[in-house]
N, C-alpha and C positions, 0 to 999 in steps of 0.2 A: 411504567415500572414492570408490569407483568411480561411485556415483550422481551425483556432482558433475561428472563429465567431460562434455565436449562432443565429439562426433565430429569428427575431422579430415577435411578434404576429401580425396577419393581422388586418387591420383596420376594426372594427366591421360593420361600415356602408357600406364600399366597399365590404365586404364579403357578406352582406345581398343583395346588388345589384346583385352580381354574382348569388346567389341562386335564386333570383327573376327572372332573365333573363332565367335561366335554367328550371324554373317551367312552366309546360304546362297547368296548371289549367286555364280554360277560364275566371274565375272571380278573378284572383289573383290581389292583391292590394299592391302597394309599398308605405309605409308610413315611409321609412327610409331616403332617400336622401333629403336633404334640398334645393330643387329648386322649383321655382314657376311652376305650371302646370295649363293650361287652362281646361275648362270643358271636352275636349277630351283627357286629360292626356298628352298633348304636351307642351313643354317649348318653346314658340314662340320667334322670334326676334321682338322687338317692331317696329312699323311702323316708329317712329321718328328715330330710329337707322338705319333702312334701307335707309332713306333719307340722313341722315348724312354720311352713309357709301358710298353712291353713290357720294356725294359731295367730299368726301375724295379721292375716286378713280379718279374722274375727275380733281382734282386740285393738288394732291400730285406730287412733282417733284423730290424727292430724298428720299433715305433711310439712310441718314447719321445719325450718333449718335446725340442725342438731349441733352446730358450732364447729369450728376448725378442728377441735380435738376428736370429734366423732363420739361414738357411744363409749362412755367410761366403763360400762360393764363389759362390752366387747374387748376394749383395750386391756382390762385386767385379766379376763379369761384367756386372751391370746398370749399375754405375758406368762401366765401360769402354764399354758400349754407348751411354750417354748422353753422356759427355764425350770419348770417344776414348781409346785406350790411353796416349797420350803427352801428355795435357793437363797443363799446368803445375800445376794444382790437385791432380791425382792424384799427380803425382811429388813434390809437396811435402807429401803426407799431410794435405792440408787437407780431404779429403772423407770423410764417414762416412755409411754407409747401413744401414738396417734393412729387413727384409722386412715387408710389411704385408698385411692381407686386402684385396687389390685396390687400385685407384687411389683408391677412396672411403675405404678405411682409411688410405691414405697421407695424404690430405687431412685426415682427422680427427686423425691423429697430429700432423701439422704444426700444425693449429689449436690443439690442446691444448698443444703445445710453445711456440707463440707466446704463448699465454695465460700460461704459467708464467714466461716471460721478461719480458713486458710486459702486465700485467693490463688496462691501459686502452687497448690498442692499437686503431687503426682499420685495417681492411684494405679496400683499394679493388679492385673487380672491374669488368670491362668491362661496358658496357651495349650488348647483352645478354651474359649468360654462361650456362654450364650451370645449369639450374634448381636443382640440388642444392647448388651452391657456397654460396649465401646461407644455406640451412638448416644446412649443416655448420658453417659458421663461427659463426653465431649460437648454435647448440647448445653450442658451446665457450665462449660468453660474449664473443665478439668483436663489435665494432661494424662493420657493413658499409656502405660507401659505393660509389658507382659513378663511373666516368669514361667520357666519350663514346668510342664505338668504331664502331658500325655505323649507316650512314645508310639507313633503310628506303626512302626516296624514290629515291635515286640508286643504291642497291645497291652502295655503295662504302664505304670506311673514312672516318670522320671524323678523319683523321689529324692535321690541324692542331689541331682541338679536343682531341684526345687528348693531344697534346704540351703544349698550354697547361695542361690539367688536371694532368698529371703534374708540370709545372714548378712547381706550387703545393703539392705534397705534401712534407711535411717528413721529417726523419730518424727520427722515432719511429714512422712508419707502415709498413705492408706494402702491396705492390701485387701482385695476382695477374695473371699473364700466361699466355696459352696458347702453348705452344711451337710448335704447328702444328695444322692442321685444326681451326680455331676452332669450338667447339660453343656456339651453334647456327648461326652465320652462314656458316661455310665461308670467311670472308674472313681471310686470313693477312697478317701483316706481311711485306714483302719484306726482303731482306737489308739494303738501304739504310735502310729504316724501322727494322729492328731496331737497326742501328748508332746511329741517332738516339735511340731509346728507351734504349739502353744508356748513351749519353752523358748523357742527362738523369738516369738512375738514379744514375750515379756522381757527378754534380754535386749532386743533391738529397740523396743519402745515405739514402733510404728502402730497405727491404729487399725484394728481389724474391722472390716465391713463384711458381715456374713449374710449371704443370700440363702434363705431357706424357703424354696418354692414347693418342696415335695415332702414335707414332714409326714411320715407314715407310709410312704411309698417304697422305702428301702428295706429296713428290718423291723420297724415299729415306731410308734410315736415317740417313746422315750429314747429308744436306741438311736434314732436319727438325729436327736438333739444333743448327742454326747458332746460334740465339738463346741456347740453353742454354750452349753452349761459349764463345761470345763474352762473355756476361754473367759467367760464372764467372771469366774471365780479367780482367775489368774492375772487379769489385767485391770487397770484402773478405768479405761474407757474403751467402748466398742459400740458399733451400730449393727442392728439386726433388721433385715427386711424379710418379711414373711408374706405368704399368699394363701388364700383359701380357695383358689381356683381349682387346683387339682384334688386335694384331699377332701374337699367338701363338694366337688363337682360344680362349683359356682362360677364357671368360666365367664358367663356374660353378665354376672352381677357385679364384677369388678370390686372386690373388697380384699384388702390386705392390711398390713400394719408396718409402721416404721418405729423401731424401738431404740432409745438411747440408754446406754449404761455409763454412768459417771462414777467418779471416785468417792463421792459422798452425796447426801441428799440435797445439800445447799447448791452444789454445782449442778446437780441434776435439774433442779428447779429453774436455774438461770438458763441452762441449755434448752430446757423445754420451752421457755418463753421465746427463744430464738427460733426453735423448730416450728412453733405455732405461727410466727411471723412469716416464715418461709411458706407454710401451707396457705396462709391467707393470701399471699402474693401469687400463688400458682393457680389454685382452684377454689379457694375460699372455704368451702365446706365439702366434706366427703359424702358419698352416697350412704344411705341408711339401710336400705332393704337387706342387702347381703349380710351386713353386720348383725342385723336383728335376727336373721336365721341362725347364724353361727352362735350368737350368745344364747339363743333359746336351746340349741342343741347341747352346747357345752355346759349350760347352767341347769339342765334337767337330767337327772341321773339316768333315767330310762332311755332318753334320746341319745345321751352320750354313749351309753352301752351299745345302742343300736348302730350309732355312727362308727364306733370302733370295729364292730362286726362287719359292717359294709366296707370299711376301709381295708380290713383284712382280706376280704374277697378280692378287691381290686389289686392289692399288693401281691397276693398269691397268684392271681391270674397273670400279672405282668412277669413275675419271676418264673412261672410255669411256661409262659410263651418262650422265654429265653432257652430253657432246656429243650423244649419241644422242637425249636428250630435247629438247634445243634444236633439233636437225634435224627431229624429228618434229612439233614445234609449228609450225615454219615450213611443213612439208608440209601441215599441216591448216589453213593459212590464217591463223594467228595473226600479227597485225601488231605486237603488243606485243613489245618487245625483251626477250628472256630470255637473251641471250648471256652475261650475268653468271654464270649457272649453270656454264657451261663453264670459266670463269676461276677458280672457287673450288676449294678443296681439302678432301678428307676426306669424312666420312660425311654431312654435313648441308648444307642450304641453305634459305633462306626462298624460297618460291615467289613471294611478294609479292602474294598475294590477301587479301581481307578475311575476317573470321570468318564472315560470312554465306555467302561463296562456298566456304569450307572446309566448312561444314555442308551446302551444296548438293552438293558432291562426294561427301560421305558418304551423304546421304539418297538422292540420285538415281543415283549411280554406284558406290556401295560402295567409295570410295577414302578411306582413313583417314590423316589427318595432324592434328597438334595445331592449336589455334585460331590460333596465330601464323603458320601456314602453313609452319612448319619441317617439312621432309620428310627422311626417310632415303633418300639417294641409292642405297644398296645394295639397297633394295626394288624398284628398277626393273630390268626384265629385257627381253630381246629378245621374250619372249612376251607381255608386258603393256604395253610402251611405246606401241603403237599405240592401244590402248584408253585409256591414261592421257592421251595427247596429245589424242585426240578429245574426251574428257570435259572436259579443261581448256578446250579451244576452245569447247565448248558453254556452259560456265558464264561464260566471258568475254564 
């Protein structure tokens, strides 16, 4: 059987990471991997996480299974973080959440749940979207189509085209939306644009699946959840997938959540039983450690305050990196307009150069980014931005 297999292509980002690690250039820069980095290029453990972890170590008494649902306290706190404590959907018991192995696990659970509800469903994703979205959904047996989103030429949203496409999607389909910090473009919907998309969603009747992997990395915890909260108030059904990898820095702990919103509590309970069956058939029980850290932080006033402060530092650093790069490009005589970078949100942006120029940056300057010129803004720092800007100026 194994002799008949054909090797799969290597993940381009993981391949870049290998090349970067083998590169001996003293000024090499990694703009490929999407993880937060401090000014020294290190991905630190948050102080609030260290405190919560010590409490966990001191008080944990067993490693027994926690059940397919995961921690009910974590699930409740994550729902409140996403929707707000007084959201009508929460108060009406229309919301049900399960713990998942990271945001990727949440998306796979959602995909399998969708497949169990509607076997022939089509799910629409933005063009472009996170590279793994399509693979996740297709692996669950879903058909994936795209709707217009990012204009590579103007570095803006194709919002009119997006609205026109969504207005043709029927009630049997699902539409994936990014809550904030769009991966990979960094181009987010404004509140006014969210309102228009929500109106189209309610009119057309398709089901929204919102991916929220970066809550707090855009404008703030509450601000980044605007689309999620407004959508849940306007439609009868939706699915939310959220992750604690970025905003809590729990990359390797793999904890996230998959949340269903139904039209009433009775339907929510029935749907929840199906969701739990899906979980049981995929990985049976979710991991507990990351969830315990998050619920300790969100459930302790002082630790939550500390987390929000540390999250602000990360957010401000990423946004500051955007403006810093734009300023340095101007200082180095670049006349091409890169101001769009400073207007975007989150970890990523397309630099807007062609694959040959991306390769030139790698070969001649040891600067690593994927062929599409998607770069991780968090990889920029005060110590490397001059070299980065000069290198970009040279290849332009």
